C-alpha positions, 0 to 999 in steps of 0.5 A: 536490535533484538532477535525473536524466534516466533515459536518462543513467544505467545501468539498474541505478542507475536501478533502484535509484532507482526501487525505492528511492523508489516504495515501499512496494510490495505483493507479488504471490506468484504461482503459475503452471504451464507447458504440461507442468504444472510449477508455479512460485511467485515474488514480484513487487513491481510489483503492484497492483489496478486495477479493481473491476468487473471485479476486475482485478489487475496484476503485472509480471515484468520482463526481467532487467537483467543478461542480458535473460532472461525469468522463468519466471512470464512464460513460464508465463502465455503458455502457461497464462493462469491464476495465483493471486496470494497475499498475503505476511504477515510470518510467511512473508516469509523463505520467500517470499524464498527462492522468488525464487532463480533455480532451474532451469526446472521446479523447484517453488518450493513444495517449495524454499521449504516452502509447502503446495500447496492445489488451486484451484477455478477455475484450474490453479495451486495456491494457497499454504496459508500465505497468508491471502488468495489470488486465483484469476485468469485472465490476460486480457492480457500487455502487453510494455513494452519489449524490453531488460533491465529492461522490464516485462510487464503481466500483467492478471489478472481475479479469478475467485474469492478466498479470505480467512482468517476470522482477518483479518476483524473483527466488522464484516466488514472486513479487519483490517490488523494481523491480515493483517500484510502486508509490502511491498517497498522498495529494495535488501533493505528491506521494511516491515511493514503492522501495529502502529505502522506503520498509522495512520488518515487520515480520508477527505474528507467527502462534503461539500466541506471548506473547503480549505487556502486558507480557513485563516486566515493566522496558522494557516497560518504556525504554527510548531507545526502541520504540513502534516498538521495543516493538511490535517486542518483544511482537511477540515472542512466548516465552521467552528464558529459564534461561539456554540460558539466563545464557549462554549469559553472556559469549558472547562478546556482553554482556561482552562489556556492562555488567557494563554500565547500563540499557541504554547500555543494551537497546541499545544493545537489540535494535541493535539485534532487528534491525538485526531481532535477537529477541531471543538475544534481549530478553536475553540482557533484561532478564540478570541483571548485 
C-alpha cells in the first residue's frame, strides 16, 4: 500500500485518485437560471443528502483545475438562489454527459442535450421532463472551500417540493431501485448503474443489539470458507439458537448430508444458509459438532 500526502502531488493527479476511489457518487443534474433568465443545466457528482428535517441536499460545483474559473451553475445560484436537482437514470446518461460540455455562458443545455423543460411550481429554473425524480430547491447558503483551482463550493439546498414518477414506486409505496435505474459517477470516464445484479440487500442491524464479531467462536472466525461479510451477518444475530433447537437440527437432511465431511463442508453449508438469509440455521450448523 502506498501513502500519499495530498500536498506532494499535482492537483490533477490528486483529483484522479480522489474521484477514482471515492466512488460511486450520486449525480445532481442541476438546472439553474441567471439574473437575466438564461437557463443552465449541468451534472455534478459531488452531491448527496444531508438532512431529513429540514430536507437538505448539497452539491458542489468546483473551481476548474485547469484555469481556476468558476462554473455557470455557481455563478447562477449566486444571482438567483434557486435550483432544481434532477436525478439521472441510465436511459438519459449520455444526454446528461453532453450537457456537461463547456458551452458559452447563456447557452441553454436543455436544447443542446435534447431535454424537455417542464415549468417548476415553486422555483424559477425548470425541471427535466425525462428525469424520474426532481427536487425543487431554494439555496440557503453557498460555502466556498478555497480559492484555488479544484476548490469546491458547497451549495446547500432546501427541498421545497419534489416530483417522483409513479413508475418507480412499488406496491408498498417505496422507491424501486431497478425502476429508477440511477447512474453514479466514478473516476475518469467510468460510471456505474444502480440496478440489476449491481443492487443487493444487506439487512440493517436489528433494533436489538447483535452479538458482535468478538462473540463468534474462534474456530468460526478463523474459517477458511466464511468471508468477512459472512461473519458480519453472523455477528448481527441478536442471540444464538438454544441447545434444543441446535440438537433438533441433527435430524435435518441438510446436516445429515454433510455430517461426516469435515469442517469445510459444514462452513460451506452455513455459508449457503447465510446467502439465503437464513442466519439461524447457519448458526445451528456452526454450533453442531460431528
